[in-house]
SENUPA-523396 format. One record per residue: y, z, x of N, C-alpha, C in turn; chain; residue in three letters; residue number from 1. Coordinates in nm, 4 decimals, always signed. Layout:
N
<n_y:Y, n_z:Z, n_x:X, ca_y:Y, ca_z:Z, ca_x:X, c_y:Y, c_z:Z, c_x:X, c:A, r:ALA, k:NUM>;
...
end
This chain:
100
<n_y:+13.3258, n_z:+8.9971, n_x:+10.4082, ca_y:+13.1983, ca_z:+8.9744, ca_x:+10.4732, c_y:+13.0912, c_z:+8.9607, c_x:+10.3654, c:A, r:MET, k:1>;
<n_y:+13.0090, n_z:+8.8602, n_x:+10.3768, ca_y:+12.9034, ca_z:+8.8355, ca_x:+10.2784, c_y:+12.7907, c_z:+8.9371, c_x:+10.2942, c:A, r:ALA, k:2>;
<n_y:+12.7348, n_z:+8.9764, n_x:+10.1789, ca_y:+12.6250, ca_z:+9.0716, ca_x:+10.1786, c_y:+12.4940, c_z:+8.9972, c_x:+10.2027, c:A, r:ARG, k:3>;
<n_y:+12.4109, n_z:+9.0507, n_x:+10.2891, ca_y:+12.2791, ca_z:+8.9923, ca_x:+10.3147, c_y:+12.1869, c_z:+9.0376, c_x:+10.2016, c:A, r:ILE, k:4>;
<n_y:+12.1171, n_z:+8.9452, n_x:+10.1352, ca_y:+12.0304, ca_z:+8.9833, ca_x:+10.0228, c_y:+11.9215, c_z:+9.0829, c_x:+10.0643, c:A, r:PRO, k:5>;
<n_y:+11.8868, n_z:+9.1719, n_x:+9.9715, ca_y:+11.7834, ca_z:+9.2716, ca_x:+9.9974, c_y:+11.6509, c_z:+9.2091, c_x:+10.0383, c:A, r:GLY, k:6>;
<n_y:+11.6206, n_z:+9.0908, n_x:+9.9859, ca_y:+11.4965, ca_z:+9.0220, ca_x:+10.0229, c_y:+11.4935, c_z:+8.9923, c_x:+10.1726, c:A, r:ALA, k:7>;
<n_y:+11.6062, n_z:+8.9483, n_x:+10.2261, ca_y:+11.6147, ca_z:+8.9169, ca_x:+10.3691, c_y:+11.6082, c_z:+9.0448, c_x:+10.4516, c:A, r:ILE, k:8>;
<n_y:+11.6768, n_z:+9.1477, n_x:+10.4065, ca_y:+11.6762, ca_z:+9.2757, ca_x:+10.4785, c_y:+11.5344, c_z:+9.3324, c_x:+10.4835, c:A, r:VAL, k:9>;
<n_y:+11.4658, n_z:+9.3331, n_x:+10.3693, ca_y:+11.3308, ca_z:+9.3904, ca_x:+10.3635, c_y:+11.2319, c_z:+9.3101, c_x:+10.4471, c:A, r:ALA, k:10>;
<n_y:+11.2330, n_z:+9.1794, n_x:+10.4316, ca_y:+11.1405, ca_z:+9.0963, ca_x:+10.5092, c_y:+11.1690, c_z:+9.1093, c_x:+10.6585, c:A, r:ALA, k:11>;
<n_y:+11.2968, n_z:+9.1116, n_x:+10.6934, ca_y:+11.3331, ca_z:+9.1276, ca_x:+10.8349, c_y:+11.2920, c_z:+9.2634, c_x:+10.8891, c:A, r:SER, k:12>;
<n_y:+11.2977, n_z:+9.3665, n_x:+10.8056, ca_y:+11.2554, ca_z:+9.4997, ca_x:+10.8490, c_y:+11.1071, c_z:+9.5050, c_x:+10.8798, c:A, r:GLY, k:13>;
<n_y:+11.0269, n_z:+9.4415, n_x:+10.7951, ca_y:+10.8825, ca_z:+9.4392, ca_x:+10.8194, c_y:+10.8494, c_z:+9.3568, c_x:+10.9443, c:A, r:LEU, k:14>;
<n_y:+10.9090, n_z:+9.2394, n_x:+10.9551, ca_y:+10.8833, ca_z:+9.1537, ca_x:+11.0714, c_y:+10.9422, c_z:+9.2151, c_x:+11.1975, c:A, r:ILE, k:15>;
<n_y:+11.0656, n_z:+9.2606, n_x:+11.1880, ca_y:+11.1319, ca_z:+9.3189, ca_x:+11.3044, c_y:+11.0669, c_z:+9.4475, c_x:+11.3510, c:A, r:GLY, k:16>;
<n_y:+11.0248, n_z:+9.5309, n_x:+11.2568, ca_y:+10.9569, ca_z:+9.6544, ca_x:+11.2936, c_y:+10.8290, c_z:+9.6270, c_x:+11.3707, c:A, r:GLY, k:17>;
<n_y:+10.7512, n_z:+9.5310, n_x:+11.3213, ca_y:+10.6284, ca_z:+9.4959, ca_x:+11.3927, c_y:+10.6608, c_z:+9.4353, c_x:+11.5295, c:A, r:TYR, k:18>;
<n_y:+10.7576, n_z:+9.3444, n_x:+11.5320, ca_y:+10.7926, ca_z:+9.2801, ca_x:+11.6586, c_y:+10.8403, c_z:+9.3791, c_x:+11.7631, c:A, r:GLY, k:19>;
<n_y:+10.9257, n_z:+9.4708, n_x:+11.7228, ca_y:+10.9757, ca_z:+9.5719, ca_x:+11.8171, c_y:+10.8608, c_z:+9.6587, c_x:+11.8676, c:A, r:VAL, k:20>;
<n_y:+10.7745, n_z:+9.7035, n_x:+11.7765, ca_y:+10.6615, ca_z:+9.7884, ca_x:+11.8167, c_y:+10.5685, c_z:+9.7132, c_x:+11.9122, c:A, r:ALA, k:21>;
<n_y:+10.5432, n_z:+9.5885, n_x:+11.8811, ca_y:+10.4496, ca_z:+9.5114, ca_x:+11.9638, c_y:+10.5065, c_z:+9.4816, c_x:+12.1024, c:A, r:ARG, k:22>;
<n_y:+10.6308, n_z:+9.4361, n_x:+12.1073, ca_y:+10.6848, ca_z:+9.3904, ca_x:+12.2353, c_y:+10.7349, c_z:+9.5025, c_x:+12.3241, c:A, r:PHE, k:23>;
<n_y:+10.7737, n_z:+9.6169, n_x:+12.2659, ca_y:+10.8147, ca_z:+9.7300, ca_x:+12.3490, c_y:+10.6970, c_z:+9.8227, c_x:+12.3794, c:A, r:THR, k:24>;
<n_y:+10.5873, n_z:+9.8051, n_x:+12.3022, ca_y:+10.4704, ca_z:+9.8936, ca_x:+12.3120, c_y:+10.5066, c_z:+10.0386, c_x:+12.2769, c:A, r:LYS, k:25>;
<n_y:+10.6095, n_z:+10.0527, n_x:+12.1946, ca_y:+10.6543, ca_z:+10.1846, ca_x:+12.1482, c_y:+10.6616, c_z:+10.1798, c_x:+11.9958, c:A, r:LYS, k:26>;
<n_y:+10.5549, n_z:+10.2261, n_x:+11.9331, ca_y:+10.5463, ca_z:+10.2207, ca_x:+11.7874, c_y:+10.6593, c_z:+10.2948, c_x:+11.7169, c:A, r:ARG, k:27>;
<n_y:+10.7054, n_z:+10.4093, n_x:+11.7701, ca_y:+10.8163, ca_z:+10.4771, ca_x:+11.7031, c_y:+10.9438, c_z:+10.3915, c_x:+11.6926, c:A, r:PRO, k:28>;
<n_y:+10.9690, n_z:+10.3072, n_x:+11.7914, ca_y:+11.0857, ca_z:+10.2191, ca_x:+11.7838, c_y:+11.0704, c_z:+10.1195, c_x:+11.6685, c:A, r:LEU, k:29>;
<n_y:+10.9505, n_z:+10.0672, n_x:+11.6525, ca_y:+10.9242, ca_z:+9.9789, ca_x:+11.5394, c_y:+10.9420, c_z:+10.0525, c_x:+11.4080, c:A, r:GLY, k:30>;
<n_y:+10.9010, n_z:+10.1776, n_x:+11.4048, ca_y:+10.9173, ca_z:+10.2593, ca_x:+11.2850, c_y:+11.0634, c_z:+10.2820, c_x:+11.2500, c:A, r:GLY, k:31>;
<n_y:+11.1465, n_z:+10.2952, n_x:+11.3499, ca_y:+11.2903, ca_z:+10.3123, ca_x:+11.3259, c_y:+11.3482, c_z:+10.1862, c_x:+11.2620, c:A, r:ILE, k:32>;
<n_y:+11.3101, n_z:+10.0714, n_x:+11.3150, ca_y:+11.3567, ca_z:+9.9441, ca_x:+11.2577, c_y:+11.3081, c_z:+9.9317, c_x:+11.1136, c:A, r:VAL, k:33>;
<n_y:+11.1800, n_z:+9.9597, n_x:+11.0916, ca_y:+11.1203, ca_z:+9.9514, ca_x:+10.9586, c_y:+11.1927, c_z:+10.0441, c_x:+10.8607, c:A, r:LEU, k:34>;
<n_y:+11.2152, n_z:+10.1679, n_x:+10.8998, ca_y:+11.2795, ca_z:+10.2657, ca_x:+10.8121, c_y:+11.4261, c_z:+10.2313, c_x:+10.7851, c:A, r:ALA, k:35>;
<n_y:+11.4978, n_z:+10.1894, n_x:+10.8880, ca_y:+11.6394, ca_z:+10.1560, ca_x:+10.8700, c_y:+11.6558, c_z:+10.0388, c_x:+10.7734, c:A, r:ALA, k:36>;
<n_y:+11.5773, n_z:+9.9350, n_x:+10.7928, ca_y:+11.5867, ca_z:+9.8190, ca_x:+10.7030, c_y:+11.5427, c_z:+9.8563, c_x:+10.5622, c:A, r:ALA, k:37>;
<n_y:+11.4391, n_z:+9.9382, n_x:+10.5506, ca_y:+11.3943, ca_z:+9.9825, ca_x:+10.4185, c_y:+11.5013, c_z:+10.0615, c_x:+10.3468, c:A, r:GLY, k:38>;
<n_y:+11.5729, n_z:+10.1444, n_x:+10.4187, ca_y:+11.6817, ca_z:+10.2220, ca_x:+10.3585, c_y:+11.7963, c_z:+10.1342, c_x:+10.3109, c:A, r:GLY, k:39>;
<n_y:+11.8337, n_z:+10.0377, n_x:+10.3925, ca_y:+11.9412, ca_z:+9.9448, ca_x:+10.3536, c_y:+11.8980, c_z:+9.8636, c_x:+10.2323, c:A, r:VAL, k:40>;
<n_y:+11.7762, n_z:+9.8120, n_x:+10.2352, ca_y:+11.7259, ca_z:+9.7321, ca_x:+10.1231, c_y:+11.7200, c_z:+9.8161, c_x:+9.9953, c:A, r:ALA, k:41>;
<n_y:+11.6717, n_z:+9.9389, n_x:+10.0055, ca_y:+11.6618, ca_z:+10.0257, ca_x:+9.8875, c_y:+11.7997, c_z:+10.0504, c_x:+9.8263, c:A, r:ALA, k:42>;
<n_y:+11.8986, n_z:+10.0692, n_x:+9.9091, ca_y:+12.0338, ca_z:+10.0901, ca_x:+9.8581, c_y:+12.0852, c_z:+9.9654, c_x:+9.7860, c:A, r:ARG, k:43>;
<n_y:+12.0582, n_z:+9.8503, n_x:+9.8432, ca_y:+12.0995, ca_z:+9.7257, ca_x:+9.7785, c_y:+12.0241, c_z:+9.7044, c_x:+9.6469, c:A, r:GLN, k:44>;
<n_y:+11.8948, n_z:+9.7352, n_x:+9.6450, ca_y:+11.8158, ca_z:+9.7205, ca_x:+9.5224, c_y:+11.8694, c_z:+9.8126, c_x:+9.4132, c:A, r:TRP, k:45>;
<n_y:+11.9053, n_z:+9.9337, n_x:+9.4523, ca_y:+11.9572, ca_z:+10.0297, ca_x:+9.3542, c_y:+12.0891, c_z:+9.9803, c_x:+9.2971, c:A, r:GLN, k:46>;
<n_y:+12.1744, n_z:+9.9285, n_x:+9.3799, ca_y:+12.3039, ca_z:+9.8789, ca_x:+9.3336, c_y:+12.2880, c_z:+9.7555, c_x:+9.2442, c:A, r:GLN, k:47>;
<n_y:+12.1931, n_z:+9.6697, n_x:+9.2770, ca_y:+12.1766, ca_z:+9.5443, ca_x:+9.2033, c_y:+12.0956, c_z:+9.5604, c_x:+9.0752, c:A, r:ALA, k:48>;
<n_y:+11.9939, n_z:+9.6475, n_x:+9.0778, ca_y:+11.8995, ca_z:+9.6499, ca_x:+8.9652, c_y:+11.8661, c_z:+9.7885, c_x:+8.9129, c:A, r:ALA, k:49>;
<n_y:+11.9235, n_z:+9.8933, n_x:+8.9704, ca_y:+11.8991, ca_z:+10.0278, ca_x:+8.9204, c_y:+11.7910, c_z:+10.1022, c_x:+8.9957, c:A, r:GLY, k:50>;
<n_y:+11.7816, n_z:+10.2302, n_x:+8.9625, ca_y:+11.6912, ca_z:+10.3202, ca_x:+9.0331, c_y:+11.5433, c_z:+10.2895, c_x:+9.0172, c:A, r:GLY, k:51>;
<n_y:+11.5015, n_z:+10.2559, n_x:+8.8966, ca_y:+11.3584, ca_z:+10.2280, ca_x:+8.8750, c_y:+11.3115, c_z:+10.1068, c_x:+8.9548, c:A, r:ARG, k:52>;
<n_y:+11.3896, n_z:+10.0027, n_x:+8.9517, ca_y:+11.3534, ca_z:+9.8818, ca_x:+9.0261, c_y:+11.3567, c_z:+9.9098, c_x:+9.1759, c:A, r:THR, k:53>;
<n_y:+11.4577, n_z:+9.9842, n_x:+9.2199, ca_y:+11.4663, ca_z:+10.0196, ca_x:+9.3620, c_y:+11.3449, c_z:+10.1014, c_x:+9.4047, c:A, r:ALA, k:54>;
<n_y:+11.3018, n_z:+10.1940, n_x:+9.3203, ca_y:+11.1840, ca_z:+10.2746, ca_x:+9.3525, c_y:+11.0591, c_z:+10.1876, c_x:+9.3588, c:A, r:ALA, k:55>;
<n_y:+11.0456, n_z:+10.0951, n_x:+9.2648, ca_y:+10.9285, ca_z:+10.0063, ca_x:+9.2639, c_y:+10.9275, c_z:+9.9158, c_x:+9.3860, c:A, r:ALA, k:56>;
<n_y:+11.0426, n_z:+9.8602, n_x:+9.4210, ca_y:+11.0484, ca_z:+9.7731, ca_x:+9.5390, c_y:+11.0298, c_z:+9.8524, c_x:+9.6683, c:A, r:LEU, k:57>;
<n_y:+11.0797, n_z:+9.9745, n_x:+9.6717, ca_y:+11.0574, ca_z:+10.0602, ca_x:+9.7891, c_y:+10.9088, c_z:+10.0917, c_x:+9.8052, c:A, r:SER, k:58>;
<n_y:+10.8425, n_z:+10.1182, n_x:+9.6934, ca_y:+10.6975, ca_z:+10.1416, ca_x:+9.6981, c_y:+10.6243, c_z:+10.0165, c_x:+9.7461, c:A, r:ALA, k:59>;
<n_y:+10.6695, n_z:+9.9012, n_x:+9.7005, ca_y:+10.6085, ca_z:+9.7755, ca_x:+9.7454, c_y:+10.6299, c_z:+9.7556, c_x:+9.8955, c:A, r:ALA, k:60>;
<n_y:+10.7460, n_z:+9.7932, n_x:+9.9449, ca_y:+10.7782, ca_z:+9.7821, ca_x:+10.0876, c_y:+10.6827, c_z:+9.8686, c_x:+10.1709, c:A, r:TYR, k:61>;
<n_y:+10.6652, n_z:+9.9926, n_x:+10.1279, ca_y:+10.5744, ca_z:+10.0839, ca_x:+10.1989, c_y:+10.4296, c_z:+10.0346, c_x:+10.1873, c:A, r:VAL, k:62>;
<n_y:+10.3912, n_z:+9.9883, n_x:+10.0678, ca_y:+10.2555, ca_z:+9.9362, ca_x:+10.0485, c_y:+10.2313, c_z:+9.8124, c_x:+10.1340, c:A, r:ALA, k:63>;
<n_y:+10.3335, n_z:+9.7291, n_x:+10.1495, ca_y:+10.3197, ca_z:+9.6103, ca_x:+10.2336, c_y:+10.2960, c_z:+9.6512, c_x:+10.3795, c:A, r:ALA, k:64>;
<n_y:+10.3712, n_z:+9.7492, n_x:+10.4250, ca_y:+10.3519, ca_z:+9.7991, ca_x:+10.5616, c_y:+10.2099, c_z:+9.8523, c_x:+10.5791, c:A, r:PHE, k:65>;
<n_y:+10.1670, n_z:+9.9366, n_x:+10.4868, ca_y:+10.0325, ca_z:+9.9949, ca_x:+10.4968, c_y:+9.9246, c_z:+9.8883, c_x:+10.4798, c:A, r:ALA, k:66>;
<n_y:+9.9442, n_z:+9.7979, n_x:+10.3868, ca_y:+9.8442, ca_z:+9.6953, ca_x:+10.3597, c_y:+9.8333, c_z:+9.5905, c_x:+10.4683, c:A, r:GLY, k:67>;
<n_y:+9.9371, n_z:+9.5757, n_x:+10.5471, ca_y:+9.9311, ca_z:+9.4753, ca_x:+10.6541, c_y:+9.8291, c_z:+9.5123, c_x:+10.7617, c:A, r:SER, k:68>;
<n_y:+9.8009, n_z:+9.6400, n_x:+10.7754, ca_y:+9.7062, ca_z:+9.6829, ca_x:+10.8791, c_y:+9.5633, c_z:+9.6370, c_x:+10.8506, c:A, r:HIS, k:69>;
<n_y:+9.5062, n_z:+9.6668, n_x:+10.7348, ca_y:+9.3708, ca_z:+9.6161, ca_x:+10.7098, c_y:+9.3677, c_z:+9.4634, c_x:+10.6952, c:A, r:PRO, k:70>;
<n_y:+9.4741, n_z:+9.4052, n_x:+10.6427, ca_y:+9.4797, ca_z:+9.2599, ca_x:+10.6310, c_y:+9.4788, c_z:+9.1948, c_x:+10.7687, c:A, r:LEU, k:71>;
<n_y:+9.5431, n_z:+9.2576, n_x:+10.8657, ca_y:+9.5486, ca_z:+9.2033, ca_x:+11.0015, c_y:+9.4099, c_z:+9.1906, c_x:+11.0634, c:A, r:ALA, k:72>;
<n_y:+9.3191, n_z:+9.2775, n_x:+11.0246, ca_y:+9.1820, ca_z:+9.2694, ca_x:+11.0773, c_y:+9.1104, c_z:+9.1445, c_x:+11.0281, c:A, r:LYS, k:73>;
<n_y:+9.1570, n_z:+9.0892, n_x:+10.9156, ca_y:+9.0931, ca_z:+8.9701, ca_x:+10.8587, c_y:+9.1617, c_z:+8.8411, c_x:+10.8984, c:A, r:LYS, k:74>;
<n_y:+9.2955, n_z:+8.8427, n_x:+10.9045, ca_y:+9.3671, ca_z:+8.7173, ca_x:+10.9282, c_y:+9.4488, c_z:+8.7165, c_x:+11.0579, c:A, r:VAL, k:75>;
<n_y:+9.4605, n_z:+8.8291, n_x:+11.1239, ca_y:+9.5423, ca_z:+8.8391, ca_x:+11.2442, c_y:+9.6720, c_z:+8.9129, c_x:+11.2143, c:A, r:GLY, k:76>;
<n_y:+9.7316, n_z:+8.9666, n_x:+11.3180, ca_y:+9.8492, ca_z:+9.0519, ca_x:+11.3011, c_y:+9.9708, c_z:+8.9755, c_x:+11.2479, c:A, r:ALA, k:77>;
<n_y:+10.0112, n_z:+8.8695, n_x:+11.3168, ca_y:+10.1307, ca_z:+8.7981, ca_x:+11.2729, c_y:+10.1143, c_z:+8.7354, c_x:+11.1351, c:A, r:TRP, k:78>;
<n_y:+10.0022, n_z:+8.6681, n_x:+11.1055, ca_y:+9.9880, ca_z:+8.6156, ca_x:+10.9684, c_y:+9.9947, c_z:+8.7250, c_x:+10.8619, c:A, r:PRO, k:79>;
<n_y:+9.9390, n_z:+8.8402, n_x:+10.8925, ca_y:+9.9435, ca_z:+8.9520, ca_x:+10.7993, c_y:+10.0863, c_z:+8.9984, c_x:+10.7756, c:A, r:SER, k:80>;
<n_y:+10.1590, n_z:+9.0207, n_x:+10.8822, ca_y:+10.2971, ca_z:+9.0678, ca_x:+10.8707, c_y:+10.3833, c_z:+8.9648, c_x:+10.7981, c:A, r:VAL, k:81>;
<n_y:+10.3674, n_z:+8.8387, n_x:+10.8319, ca_y:+10.4462, ca_z:+8.7347, ca_x:+10.7662, c_y:+10.4109, c_z:+8.7239, c_x:+10.6178, c:A, r:LEU, k:82>;
<n_y:+10.2838, n_z:+8.7381, n_x:+10.5856, ca_y:+10.2410, ca_z:+8.7310, ca_x:+10.4459, c_y:+10.2969, c_z:+8.8435, c_x:+10.3611, c:A, r:GLY, k:83>;
<n_y:+10.2845, n_z:+8.9661, n_x:+10.4098, ca_y:+10.3359, ca_z:+9.0786, ca_x:+10.3298, c_y:+10.4879, c_z:+9.0767, c_x:+10.3251, c:A, r:VAL, k:84>;
<n_y:+10.5519, n_z:+9.0296, n_x:+10.4312, ca_y:+10.6980, ca_z:+9.0185, ca_x:+10.4312, c_y:+10.7439, c_z:+8.9171, c_x:+10.3271, c:A, r:SER, k:85>;
<n_y:+10.6737, n_z:+8.8067, n_x:+10.3194, ca_y:+10.7058, ca_z:+8.7063, ca_x:+10.2179, c_y:+10.6876, c_z:+8.7597, c_x:+10.0778, c:A, r:GLY, k:86>;
<n_y:+10.5807, n_z:+8.8351, n_x:+10.0564, ca_y:+10.5550, ca_z:+8.8912, ca_x:+9.9230, c_y:+10.6650, c_z:+8.9885, c_x:+9.8825, c:A, r:ALA, k:87>;
<n_y:+10.7066, n_z:+9.0748, n_x:+9.9732, ca_y:+10.8140, ca_z:+9.1698, ca_x:+9.9431, c_y:+10.9463, c_z:+9.0954, c_x:+9.9224, c:A, r:VAL, k:88>;
<n_y:+10.9699, n_z:+8.9941, n_x:+10.0023, ca_y:+11.0912, ca_z:+8.9157, ca_x:+9.9863, c_y:+11.0992, c_z:+8.8471, c_x:+9.8507, c:A, r:GLY, k:89>;
<n_y:+10.9892, n_z:+8.7883, n_x:+9.8085, ca_y:+10.9865, ca_z:+8.7222, ca_x:+9.6770, c_y:+11.0069, c_z:+8.8246, c_x:+9.5654, c:A, r:VAL, k:90>;
<n_y:+10.9375, n_z:+8.9374, n_x:+9.5744, ca_y:+10.9536, ca_z:+9.0415, ca_x:+9.4717, c_y:+11.0983, c_z:+9.0899, c_x:+9.4668, c:A, r:ALA, k:91>;
<n_y:+11.1589, n_z:+9.1092, n_x:+9.5829, ca_y:+11.2977, ca_z:+9.1542, ca_x:+9.5886, c_y:+11.3904, c_z:+9.0520, c_x:+9.5242, c:A, r:SER, k:92>;
<n_y:+11.3704, n_z:+8.9273, n_x:+9.5556, ca_y:+11.4548, ca_z:+8.8238, ca_x:+9.4961, c_y:+11.4408, c_z:+8.8226, c_x:+9.3440, c:A, r:TYR, k:93>;
<n_y:+11.3174, n_z:+8.8232, n_x:+9.2977, ca_y:+11.2935, ca_z:+8.8129, ca_x:+9.1537, c_y:+11.3437, c_z:+8.9342, c_x:+9.0759, c:A, r:LEU, k:94>;
<n_y:+11.3274, n_z:+9.0540, n_x:+9.1319, ca_y:+11.3601, ca_z:+9.1743, ca_x:+9.0584, c_y:+11.5022, c_z:+9.2268, c_x:+9.0811, c:A, r:LEU, k:95>;
<n_y:+11.5630, n_z:+9.1909, n_x:+9.1930, ca_y:+11.6938, ca_z:+9.2500, ca_x:+9.2208, c_y:+11.7979, c_z:+9.1489, c_x:+9.2686, c:A, r:ALA, k:96>;
<n_y:+11.7667, n_z:+9.0679, n_x:+9.3650, ca_y:+11.8692, ca_z:+8.9855, ca_x:+9.4296, c_y:+11.9319, c_z:+8.8817, c_x:+9.3377, c:A, r:ASP, k:97>;
<n_y:+11.8546, n_z:+8.8217, n_x:+9.2535, ca_y:+11.9144, ca_z:+8.7186, ca_x:+9.1690, c_y:+12.0019, c_z:+8.7778, c_x:+9.0592, c:A, r:ARG, k:98>;
<n_y:+11.9914, n_z:+8.9080, n_x:+9.0366, ca_y:+12.0792, ca_z:+8.9780, ca_x:+8.9412, c_y:+12.2158, c_z:+9.0066, c_x:+9.0004, c:A, r:ARG, k:99>;
<n_y:+12.2128, n_z:+9.0483, n_x:+9.1286, ca_y:+12.3358, ca_z:+9.0945, ca_x:+9.1908, c_y:+12.4004, c_z:+8.9864, c_x:+9.2661, c:A, r:GLY, k:100>;
end
């Protein structure tokens, strides 16, 4: 079975977490999706690029989640989520996925 790149897992976690929270109107469910994908991505980052890179990308993942909230007030919710998801995905690819 082919491994899904950490960039896809992380971006999907941010998008999926927001989508689940929005459409179910249950924020904790979105948080579960966000946390589960973040955990899977962090494990893949650690395996591909080591602990320091995994920690940095995990911090970027959390910062993207937190930063999407104030950004959403300026550009809208979906554009914000898609933008930060893309940024985390690119960082993941550059720092970890293309190595592994």
